[in-house]
C-alpha positions as CSV (number, residue, x, y, z in Angstrom):
1,T,-0.7,-9.8,-42.3
2,R,-0.2,-11.2,-45.8
3,L,2.2,-13.7,-47.2
4,G,4.3,-12.6,-50.2
5,M,7.0,-13.9,-52.4
6,F,10.1,-12.0,-53.6
7,G,11.1,-13.0,-57.0
8,T,9.5,-15.3,-59.6
9,G,12.1,-18.2,-59.5
10,T,11.0,-21.8,-59.3
11,V,12.1,-22.2,-55.7
12,G,9.1,-20.5,-54.3
13,F,6.6,-21.9,-56.7
14,C,8.0,-25.5,-56.2
15,A,7.8,-25.0,-52.4
16,K,4.1,-25.8,-52.7
17,D,5.1,-29.4,-53.5
18,H,7.5,-29.8,-50.7
19,S,6.1,-27.7,-47.8
20,S,2.8,-26.5,-46.4
21,L,2.9,-23.4,-48.7
22,K,-0.3,-23.0,-50.8
23,L,0.0,-20.6,-53.7
24,E,-3.6,-19.4,-53.2
25,E,-2.4,-18.0,-49.9
26,V,0.3,-15.9,-51.5
27,Y,-0.9,-12.3,-51.9
28,A,1.6,-11.4,-54.6
29,A,5.1,-12.0,-55.9
30,F,7.3,-8.9,-55.7
31,E,9.9,-8.4,-58.4
32,D,12.4,-5.8,-59.6
33,N,12.0,-6.7,-63.2
34,S,9.5,-4.2,-64.5
35,S,8.7,-6.3,-67.6
36,L,6.9,-8.8,-65.3
37,W,4.8,-6.4,-63.4
38,G,1.1,-6.9,-63.9
39,Q,1.5,-10.5,-65.0
40,K,0.6,-13.7,-63.1
41,R,2.6,-16.8,-62.5
42,L,0.5,-19.9,-61.5
43,G,-2.2,-17.5,-60.4
44,V,0.0,-15.3,-58.3
45,S,0.1,-11.6,-59.3
46,I,3.5,-10.0,-59.9
47,R,4.1,-6.6,-58.5
48,S,6.9,-4.1,-58.1
49,S,9.2,-4.7,-55.2
50,A,8.6,-1.0,-54.3
51,D,5.0,-2.1,-53.3
52,L,6.5,-3.9,-50.3
53,A,6.5,-0.4,-48.7
54,T,2.8,-0.1,-48.8
55,E,1.4,-3.6,-48.5
56,N,0.9,-5.4,-45.2
57,I,3.3,-8.3,-45.9
58,G,4.3,-10.1,-42.7
59,H,6.0,-13.1,-44.2
60,L,8.1,-13.1,-47.4
61,V,9.4,-16.2,-49.2
62,I,12.4,-15.6,-51.4
63,S,12.0,-17.3,-54.7
64,A,15.3,-16.7,-56.3
65,N,18.8,-18.2,-56.8
66,P,20.7,-18.1,-53.5
67,C,23.5,-16.1,-55.2
68,Y,21.0,-13.1,-55.1
69,Y,20.0,-13.4,-51.5
70,G,22.3,-10.6,-50.3
71,S,21.1,-8.1,-52.9
72,I,17.5,-9.1,-52.3
73,L,17.7,-8.7,-48.6
74,K,19.3,-5.3,-49.1
75,R,16.5,-4.3,-51.5
76,I,13.8,-5.4,-49.0
77,D,15.5,-3.4,-46.2
78,E,15.7,-0.3,-48.5
79,V,12.1,-0.5,-49.6
80,T,10.7,-1.2,-46.1
81,K,13.1,1.1,-44.3
82,G,14.3,-1.7,-42.0
83,K,10.7,-2.6,-40.9
84,G,10.2,-5.5,-43.3
85,P,8.5,-8.8,-43.0
86,K,10.0,-12.1,-41.7
87,V,12.0,-13.4,-44.6
88,Y,12.2,-17.1,-45.5
89,L,15.2,-18.4,-47.5
90,A,15.8,-21.8,-48.8
91,R,18.4,-22.3,-46.2
92,G,16.3,-21.1,-43.2
93,V,14.8,-17.9,-41.8
94,Q,16.3,-14.4,-41.7
95,G,15.1,-10.9,-41.1
96,N,12.8,-9.0,-38.9
97,E,11.2,-11.2,-36.3
98,G,8.4,-8.7,-35.4
């Protein structure tokens, strides 16, 4: 399975400096903001969040302000029909364990 990132905030991109995350291992960043689709940030492709439904993403790092976690988790659940990846938040792990 692939490693993805949801959002293009600094949290996920700075994680490379404070964890074992390597940006070259991130398949793509998934984003709801259509003006960012098709661009790259630090070499990571930015794609539509709807693409989570068709990509083999097993682990997903949330790269956004924690105030958006609830709506992001809801969006991931909607797109993946409840069969989404394991989700990593700045405060810990949440989401589908399988």
